[in-house]
N, C-alpha and C positions, 0 to 999 in steps of 0.2 A: 765618260767614266761609268763604269759598271758598279752598281751597288747590289751587294748580295744581302738578302734578308737573313738575319740571324734567327729568325723564328723557325721553330720546327714545324713542319707540316704534320698535322694530326689527321688521322683517318677517323671518319665518323663510324662509330660502332653502334649497332642496333637499328631500330626502325623508328620512324616518326609515328606519332599518334594517329595520323590520318591513314598511314599504311596499315597499321594494326587494325583499325576499324574496318577498312575495306576487306582485309583478309578474313576477319571474324564474320563479317556479313556474308561473304561468299561461302564460307564453310557452313554457316547456318542455313543458307538457301539450299545448298547441296544435301545437307542432312534432312531437311524437310521434304525434298523431292524423293530421297531414298526411302524414308519411312513411309511415305504415301504409297510408293510403288510396292514396297514389301507388304503393306496391309492389303492392297488389291490382289497381289499374288497369293497371299495366305487365304483370303476369302474365296478366291477361285479354286484353290486346291481343296478347300473344305467341301465345296459343292461337288468337285470331281470325285473326291473320296466317298461321299455319300452315294453318288451314282455307281461307282465301282462296287460298293458294298451291296447295293440293290441288285446289280447284275449277278454277283456271286451268290446271293441268296436265291435268286430265280433259278440259276443253274443247279444249285444244291437241291432244291425241292424237285426240280425236273428229274434229276438223277435218282432221287429217292422214289419218285413215282414210277419211273421206267423200270427200276430194279425191284419194285413192289416191296419196299422196305416199310413195314408198318410198325408203329410203336407198340410196346408191350400192352398198353391199355386198350388197344384196338382188338376186340374179340371177333368182330365180323370181318368179312373180306374188305380189304382196303380198296376204296374207289380212286383215291389219288391225293395229291398234295396241292395246296394253293397258297397264294399270297394276295393280300388285299389291303387297301388303304383303310386305316382305322380313324385317322384324323388328318388335319392339314400337315402334320409333321411326324406321323408315325404310320407304320404298317405292321401287319401280323402274318406270320407263317402258320398255316393250319393244315389239318388233314381231315379226311372224311372216310368213315367206315360204315356208311349206309344210314347214319343218323344225322344229327346236327353237327356242324363243323366244330372241330376241337382245336382250339388255339394252342400252339406249341411255344411260340416266342413272339415277342413284340420288339420292334426296332424303332427307336426315336431318332429323328434327324434334326431336332430343334437346334437352331432357329430357322432352319430351311423349310421350304414348302413343297409338298407333293401335289401335282395335278395330272390328270383329272382323277375322279373317283375310279378306282380300278379293282378288279377281282380276276386274277389269272389262276386257272385251275388246270393242273396237268393230270391226265388220266393215267392209270397204271399200264394200260396197253399202248400208251403214246398219244400224242395229240393234246389239244387244249379245248377249252369250252368257248374260245373266242370266235365270234362271227366274222371278225376282220382284224387287221393289225391294230395294235395299240401302242402309243408312245407315252410313256410315263415321264413326266418332266419334273426335275428337281431344280428349284431356283432359290435365290436369296434376294434380299432387299436392294442389292447393288446392281441387279440386272444380269447376273451370271446365271445362265440356264444350260442344263445338260439333260439330254433325254436318253431313255432306254427303250428300245423298240422290241416288242414281242410280236412275232407274226402268228397268224392263225395256225400255221403248221408247228409252232413251238420254237422257232429260231429266236435266239436272244442276241440282239445287236446293240 
């Protein structure tokens, strides 16, 4: 004899507590990894941006020197434009009109660090005062390092 159950089969709706805990744990782990990766990416981009700004400033003063663009406050003939490290995290753009160097602007890259001590001067007739190539390194506490090379001939890489 066949007995039929009169009970209605009910479908389980929802999730068990264990399933919810597993899903929330996985989402938390993925979020932590994503935030960490984003922070590393952001820090690296900050160092790259400072490097690009230094390159642009070097090219800018090189162009001003080659084109003999002297500031209005410069009454003597312009000798050239330069850029030098002022502190561990800043550098200045300056010009020289036969006397002491005249600072035009200062750029801070804090909390990043500049190494080594450098002073790059571009003469109005072209060329630099460098005796050899120099690599200016910008770095952070996380180990991200990017360099800007200035050759003795004045090439900026």
